[in-house]
C-alpha positions in Angstrom: 0.0 0.0 0.0 1.3 3.5 -0.9 2.2 5.6 1.9 0.7 9.1 1.8 1.3 12.6 3.5 -0.8 15.0 4.7 -0.2 18.3 3.5 0.9 21.0 5.7 -1.9 23.9 5.7 -1.8 27.5 6.6 -4.7 28.3 9.1 -6.1 30.4 6.1 -6.2 27.2 3.7 -7.7 24.9 6.4 -10.5 27.8 7.0 -11.3 27.5 3.5 -11.5 23.8 3.3 -13.6 23.8 6.5 -16.0 26.3 5.1 -16.1 24.0 1.7 -16.5 20.9 3.6 -19.8 22.3 5.8 -21.3 23.9 2.3 -21.1 20.6 0.4 -21.4 18.2 3.4 -18.2 16.0 2.7 -14.8 15.5 4.5 -11.9 16.5 2.5 -8.3 15.4 3.0 -5.2 17.3 1.5 -2.5 15.1 0.7 1.2 16.9 -0.2 1.4 17.0 -4.0 5.3 16.3 -3.9 4.8 13.0 -2.1 1.9 12.0 -4.7 4.3 12.8 -7.5 7.3 10.9 -6.1 5.1 8.0 -5.3 3.8 7.8 -9.0 7.4 8.0 -10.4 8.4 4.9 -8.8 5.4 3.2 -9.3 6.0 4.1 -13.1 9.7 3.0 -12.8 8.5 -0.2 -10.8 6.0 -1.1 -13.8 8.7 -0.9 -16.3 11.3 -2.4 -14.7 9.6 -6.0 -15.7 
């Protein structure tokens, strides 16, 4: 299973996400884009190495 790292958000970003969550009635999760991109690259390398 891929390991994901939660994004570090400013208070302003967190407030905007909380407002949006309230408006649409869901819980949002923000992941660190750099970690996701690094995971994608390693997955692609794993798939191409066979």
